[in-house]
C-alpha positions as CSV (number, residue, x, y, z in Angstrom):
1,M,9.2,1.7,-24.5
2,T,5.7,0.5,-23.3
3,A,4.4,-2.2,-20.8
4,S,3.6,-4.7,-23.0
5,T,4.4,-8.5,-23.1
6,S,5.1,-11.7,-24.8
7,P,4.3,-15.2,-23.1
8,A,8.0,-15.7,-22.3
9,Q,8.5,-12.2,-20.7
10,Q,8.2,-11.9,-17.0
11,L,5.6,-9.6,-15.4
12,R,6.8,-6.9,-13.3
13,L,4.5,-5.2,-10.3
14,L,5.5,-2.2,-8.4
15,A,3.8,-1.0,-5.1
16,V,4.5,2.3,-3.8
17,H,4.1,3.2,-0.1
18,A,4.7,5.6,2.5
19,H,6.7,3.8,5.3
20,P,7.9,0.4,6.0
21,D,4.9,-1.7,7.1
22,D,2.3,0.0,5.1
23,E,3.2,-2.7,2.0
24,S,2.1,-5.7,4.9
25,S,-1.4,-3.9,6.1
26,K,-2.3,-2.7,2.2
27,G,-2.2,-5.3,-0.6
28,A,0.3,-7.8,0.9
29,A,-1.6,-11.2,-0.1
30,T,-1.7,-10.0,-3.6
31,M,1.9,-9.3,-3.7
32,A,2.8,-12.7,-2.2
33,M,0.6,-14.7,-4.6
34,Y,2.1,-12.8,-7.8
35,A,5.4,-13.4,-6.4
36,A,4.8,-17.0,-5.8
37,A,3.2,-17.2,-9.4
38,G,6.6,-16.1,-10.6
39,V,5.8,-12.1,-11.2
40,E,8.5,-9.8,-10.2
41,V,7.2,-7.7,-7.1
42,M,8.9,-4.6,-5.9
43,V,7.9,-2.4,-3.1
44,A,9.1,1.4,-3.2
45,T,9.1,2.8,0.3
46,C,8.8,6.6,0.3
47,T,10.1,7.4,3.8
48,D,12.5,6.1,6.7
49,G,9.7,5.7,9.2
50,S,11.7,7.3,11.7
51,R,9.0,9.4,13.3
52,G,6.8,6.3,14.1
53,D,5.9,5.7,17.5
54,I,6.1,2.0,19.0
55,Q,2.9,0.4,18.4
56,N,3.7,-3.2,20.1
57,P,3.5,-2.8,23.9
58,A,6.1,-5.9,24.0
59,M,8.5,-3.7,22.4
60,E,8.1,-0.7,24.7
61,D,11.3,-1.7,26.2
62,A,13.1,-2.5,23.5
63,P,16.5,-0.5,23.0
64,H,17.3,-0.5,19.1
65,P,14.0,1.4,18.4
66,K,14.5,3.9,20.9
67,R,18.1,4.6,19.9
68,D,17.7,4.3,16.0
69,M,14.2,4.0,15.2
70,A,14.9,4.0,11.3
71,G,17.4,1.2,11.5
72,A,14.8,-0.9,13.6
73,R,12.2,-0.4,10.9
74,R,14.9,-1.3,8.2
75,L,15.7,-4.4,9.4
76,E,11.9,-5.4,10.0
77,M,11.5,-4.1,6.6
78,D,13.7,-6.8,5.2
79,N,11.9,-9.7,7.3
80,A,8.9,-8.6,5.8
81,A,10.0,-8.9,2.1
82,A,11.7,-12.1,2.8
83,V,8.4,-13.5,3.7
84,L,6.4,-12.1,1.0
85,G,8.9,-12.8,-1.5
86,I,9.7,-9.4,-3.0
87,R,12.1,-6.9,-3.7
88,Q,12.1,-3.8,-1.8
89,Q,13.6,0.0,-2.3
90,W,13.9,3.0,-0.1
91,L,13.3,6.4,-1.9
92,G,15.3,8.0,0.6
93,F,13.1,10.4,2.3
94,V,12.3,11.5,6.1
95,D,9.3,10.3,7.8
96,S,6.8,13.3,8.4
97,G,5.4,12.2,11.1
98,L,1.6,12.1,12.0
99,P,0.6,15.6,13.4
100,D,-1.7,16.0,16.2
101,G,-3.2,18.9,18.1
102,D,-5.7,21.9,17.9
103,P,-4.3,23.5,16.1
104,M,-2.2,21.3,14.1
105,P,1.3,22.0,14.4
106,P,3.5,22.2,11.4
107,L,5.2,19.7,9.7
108,P,8.7,19.1,10.4
109,A,11.1,20.8,7.9
110,G,12.8,18.9,5.3
111,C,10.3,16.1,5.7
112,F,8.9,13.8,2.6
113,A,5.5,15.6,2.8
114,L,7.0,19.1,2.1
115,Q,9.3,18.5,-0.7
116,P,8.3,19.9,-4.0
117,L,6.6,17.5,-6.1
118,E,9.2,17.0,-9.1
119,R,11.7,16.5,-6.2
120,A,9.8,13.9,-4.4
121,A,8.9,12.1,-7.5
122,A,12.3,11.8,-9.2
123,P,13.6,8.6,-7.5
124,L,10.4,7.4,-8.1
125,V,10.6,7.9,-11.9
126,R,14.2,6.7,-11.9
127,L,12.9,3.5,-10.0
128,V,9.9,3.1,-12.7
129,R,12.4,3.3,-15.4
130,D,14.9,1.2,-14.2
131,F,12.4,-1.8,-13.0
132,K,9.9,-1.3,-16.0
133,P,6.8,-2.3,-14.2
134,H,3.6,-3.3,-16.3
135,V,1.4,-2.3,-13.2
136,I,2.0,0.4,-10.3
137,I,-0.2,0.2,-7.3
138,S,-0.5,2.9,-4.8
139,Y,-3.0,5.1,-2.8
140,D,-6.0,7.3,-3.5
141,E,-6.4,11.0,-3.3
142,N,-6.9,10.5,0.4
143,G,-3.9,8.4,0.8
144,G,-6.1,5.8,2.3
145,Y,-6.4,7.3,5.2
146,P,-5.2,11.5,5.8
147,H,-1.5,11.0,6.9
148,P,0.4,13.6,4.9
149,D,3.1,10.9,3.9
150,H,0.0,8.7,2.5
151,I,-1.0,11.9,0.7
152,M,2.2,12.7,-0.9
153,A,3.2,8.9,-2.0
154,H,0.2,9.1,-4.0
155,K,0.7,12.4,-5.4
156,V,4.4,10.9,-6.6
157,A,2.8,7.7,-7.7
158,V,0.5,9.4,-10.2
159,E,3.3,11.8,-10.9
160,A,5.7,9.0,-11.9
161,F,3.1,6.9,-13.6
162,H,2.3,9.5,-16.3
163,A,5.9,11.0,-16.1
164,A,8.2,7.9,-16.6
165,G,7.1,7.4,-20.3
166,D,8.1,11.2,-21.4
167,P,11.5,11.2,-22.5
168,E,11.2,15.0,-22.2
169,R,10.6,14.6,-18.3
170,Y,12.9,14.1,-15.4
171,P,16.5,14.2,-17.6
172,G,19.0,12.1,-16.2
173,T,16.6,9.2,-14.6
174,G,17.0,6.6,-17.4
175,E,15.3,5.7,-20.5
176,A,11.4,6.4,-20.7
177,W,9.3,3.5,-19.9
178,V,5.3,3.6,-20.0
179,P,3.4,1.5,-17.1
180,G,0.2,-0.3,-18.2
181,K,-1.6,0.3,-15.3
182,L,-2.1,2.1,-12.4
183,Y,-4.3,1.0,-9.4
184,Y,-5.4,2.4,-5.8
185,D,-5.3,-0.1,-3.3
186,R,-8.7,-0.3,-1.2
187,A,-7.4,-2.0,1.8
188,F,-10.3,0.5,3.5
189,S,-13.0,-0.9,1.6
190,P,-16.4,-0.1,3.3
191,E,-17.7,-3.8,1.8
192,R,-15.0,-5.6,3.2
193,F,-15.2,-4.4,6.4
194,R,-18.6,-4.8,6.6
195,A,-18.4,-8.6,5.5
196,L,-15.6,-9.2,8.0
197,H,-17.9,-7.5,10.9
198,F,-20.8,-9.7,10.3
199,A,-18.8,-13.0,10.0
200,L,-17.3,-12.0,13.5
201,E,-21.0,-11.3,14.9
202,E,-22.5,-14.4,13.4
203,A,-19.6,-16.4,15.2
204,G,-20.6,-14.9,18.3
205,L,-17.1,-13.0,18.3
206,Q,-16.7,-9.1,19.2
207,S,-16.0,-7.1,16.1
208,P,-13.7,-4.2,16.4
209,Y,-15.1,-2.6,13.2
210,A,-18.5,-1.3,14.5
211,E,-17.6,2.2,15.3
212,R,-15.8,2.4,11.9
213,L,-18.8,1.1,10.1
214,A,-21.2,3.3,12.1
215,A,-19.0,6.5,11.1
216,W,-19.5,5.7,7.6
217,L,-22.9,5.1,7.6
218,E,-23.5,8.7,9.7
219,A,-21.5,10.1,6.8
220,D,-23.7,8.8,4.2
221,A,-27.1,10.0,6.3
222,E,-25.2,13.4,6.4
223,G,-24.8,13.6,2.6
224,H,-21.0,13.3,3.0
225,T,-19.0,10.7,1.0
226,P,-16.6,9.1,3.4
227,P,-13.2,8.9,1.6
228,A,-12.8,4.9,1.9
229,T,-16.1,5.0,-0.6
230,A,-15.2,7.6,-2.9
231,N,-13.5,4.9,-5.6
232,R,-15.6,1.8,-6.4
233,T,-13.9,-1.6,-6.6
234,T,-12.8,-2.4,-10.4
235,T,-10.7,-5.2,-9.4
236,Q,-10.9,-8.1,-6.9
237,I,-7.7,-10.3,-6.6
238,D,-8.4,-13.8,-5.0
239,C,-5.6,-14.2,-2.8
240,G,-7.1,-15.6,0.4
241,D,-4.3,-18.9,0.6
242,F,-1.6,-16.1,1.1
243,F,-3.5,-14.3,4.2
244,E,-1.0,-16.4,6.3
245,A,1.9,-14.7,4.6
246,R,0.5,-11.2,4.6
247,D,0.2,-12.0,8.5
248,D,3.4,-13.0,9.1
249,A,4.8,-9.8,7.2
250,L,2.6,-7.7,9.5
251,R,4.0,-9.5,12.4
252,A,7.8,-9.0,11.2
253,H,7.1,-5.1,11.6
254,R,7.7,-5.6,15.6
255,T,7.8,-1.9,16.5
256,Q,4.3,-0.9,14.7
257,I,2.1,-3.9,14.7
258,D,0.5,-5.3,17.8
259,P,0.2,-9.2,17.4
260,L,-2.8,-9.4,19.3
261,G,-4.0,-6.3,17.8
262,F,-6.9,-5.0,14.9
263,F,-4.9,-6.3,12.3
264,F,-5.5,-10.0,13.5
265,A,-9.3,-9.9,15.0
266,V,-10.2,-12.2,12.3
267,S,-8.5,-15.5,11.5
268,P,-7.4,-16.2,7.8
269,S,-9.6,-18.9,7.7
270,M,-12.9,-16.8,8.5
271,Q,-11.6,-14.1,6.0
272,R,-11.2,-16.7,3.2
273,R,-14.8,-17.7,3.9
274,A,-16.0,-13.9,4.0
275,W,-14.0,-11.7,1.7
276,P,-11.0,-13.8,0.0
277,W,-10.0,-10.7,-2.0
278,E,-7.8,-7.7,-2.0
279,D,-9.8,-4.7,-3.5
280,Y,-8.4,-2.2,-6.1
281,T,-9.7,0.5,-8.4
282,L,-8.2,0.9,-11.8
283,V,-7.5,4.4,-12.4
284,H,-5.5,4.6,-15.6
285,S,-4.7,2.1,-18.3
286,N,-2.9,2.3,-21.3
287,V,-4.1,-1.0,-22.4
288,P,-7.2,-2.5,-23.5
289,S,-9.2,-2.8,-20.3
290,E,-12.5,-4.8,-19.4
291,L,-14.1,-4.4,-16.3
292,P,-14.3,-6.0,-13.5
293,E,-11.1,-7.8,-13.4
294,K,-10.0,-10.4,-11.6
295,D,-6.1,-10.0,-12.5
296,L,-4.3,-6.8,-12.4
297,F,-2.3,-7.9,-15.3
298,A,-5.5,-8.2,-17.5
299,G,-4.9,-6.9,-20.9
300,I,-1.1,-7.0,-20.5
301,R,-0.2,-11.1,-20.3
């Protein structure tokens, strides 16, 4: 079966994310917008988030995450999904954590990032064949940023996109389904950060983006391509009316998101003026596509 629709058929969007909270910091306004328009939106969360640290000072003494971080984050994910109006499914893998040190310590045995690709991708192939998405979104080759779980999420998304339509591959995981399009999320688009940085400066407000932009400029000057700039934007989704929903979903992840932190440096109204879009790169398409696009379902509707 292939991802084509008649006007009466419902469109379906699948976003593949590494941890609970990633769906709210990357593409959440896009998902909320499409869900409000009647598109069936599903998030596949690869890991349980059990190795995440508490990032919100207000939650440092909360007993539940100290006792059971995975359980606390499961409840947070339920709340965020409700805010966005989407469905969500866990793929069942254990968080790899973010290694730190010199030399870098080994990843913990059994974690998501150490799984053989076919084992890691099998639950996602099953989900693709069951949910039958027309569009899949995930991360670029760098994982958006180089967390081992993000890089593995990229790998399983690409694997599932190409394998789900082949009836000879992944036997026992359902009837073959060919998704229409695969996108990489560009939440770390330098163009967006630059626009928000200058909007803050023009308003006389301090920007938290200066250091990040300077690092990208330095990499450019040295002849290196910063990972965030490796893929160009092909598709911009005008979803500014859903920035408040995105922010509410972020705040639902209370252990991971500081409501006074980085994500909320620019008000939704200022963002709507400076950069009312979320940005994507079309990587593979099984339907006719003309770039640039303003709709993830262009060529499918």
